[in-house]
C-alpha positions in Angstrom: -9.7 1.0 12.4 -8.7 2.9 9.3 -11.9 5.1 9.5 -10.1 8.4 10.6 -8.4 11.1 8.8 -5.7 10.0 6.2 -2.4 11.7 5.9 0.8 11.0 3.7 4.3 12.0 4.2 6.4 14.2 1.8 8.1 11.1 0.6 4.8 9.5 -0.6 3.7 12.8 -2.2 7.1 13.1 -4.1 7.7 9.5 -5.0 4.4 7.6 -5.3 1.8 8.5 -8.1 -1.7 9.5 -7.1 -3.0 6.4 -8.9 -0.9 4.1 -6.7 -1.8 6.0 -3.6 -5.5 5.6 -4.3 -5.0 2.0 -5.2 -3.3 1.3 -1.8 -6.1 3.0 0.1 -8.6 1.0 -1.9 -6.8 -2.2 -0.9 -7.1 -1.3 2.8 -10.8 -0.4 2.4 -11.6 -3.6 0.6 -9.7 -5.6 3.3 -11.7 -3.7 6.0 -15.0 -4.7 4.4 -14.0 -8.4 3.9 -12.2 -9.1 7.2 -13.4 -8.8 10.7 -9.9 -8.1 12.1 -7.4 -5.8 10.4 -4.0 -5.1 11.7 -3.0 -1.4 12.6 0.0 -1.8 10.3 -0.5 -2.5 6.5 2.5 -3.1 4.4 2.8 -2.6 0.6 5.9 -3.8 -1.2 6.2 -2.3 -4.6 8.5 -3.8 -7.2 8.9 -4.2 -10.9 8.0 -7.2 -12.9 8.3 -7.8 -16.6 6.8 -10.5 -18.8 6.8 -10.7 -22.6 8.4 -7.3 -22.8 5.5 -5.7 -20.8 6.4 -3.9 -17.6 4.2 -4.4 -14.5 4.0 -2.7 -11.1 4.0 -5.6 -8.7 2.2 -4.7 -5.4 2.3 -7.1 -2.5 -0.2 -6.0 0.3 0.2 -7.8 3.6 -0.3 -7.7 7.3 1.0 -9.8 10.2 -2.1 -10.3 12.5 -4.2 -11.9 11.3 -2.0 -13.1 8.5 -3.0 -11.7 5.1 -1.2 -11.4 1.8 -2.3 -10.5 -1.6 -0.3 -9.7 -4.8 -1.5 -7.5 -7.6 0.2 -7.0 -11.0 -0.7 -3.8 -12.9 0.6 -2.9 -16.3 2.7 0.2 -16.0 4.9 2.5 -18.0 7.2 3.4 -15.1 7.1 0.8 -12.2 8.9 1.6 -9.0 10.4 -0.3 -6.1 9.5 1.0 -2.6 8.2 -0.4 0.7 5.3 1.5 2.1 3.7 1.4 5.6 0.2 2.5 6.4 -0.3 2.9 10.1 -3.5 3.6 12.1 -2.7 4.9 15.6 -6.3 5.2 16.6 -6.6 8.9 15.8 -5.0 9.3 12.3 -3.9 7.1 9.6 -0.6 7.8 7.9 1.0 6.5 4.7 4.7 6.7 4.6 7.8 5.2 2.9 9.5 2.6 5.1 12.7 4.8 5.1 10.6 7.6 6.7 9.6 5.4 9.7 
């Protein structure tokens, strides 16, 4: 799973920085190496978080089966709030905004 061609929608291209895209693909690759089972649906919840006047991009990566959840906080000049799905249908893997599903 998640070893085939990777695609992204226009919404991802227009709204998500290349750095965040690469970070999310890296999260999936890392999970793939660490876990025996990985769900066909990976969810990334992006939100903003501020502490001591420093803005962070909060990234929650999760899957349902088997249960998995990890949260990352990355310093950012412009944090965004979006929900992103990465779906592997067996032949291709697609990254899309939740609203494009």
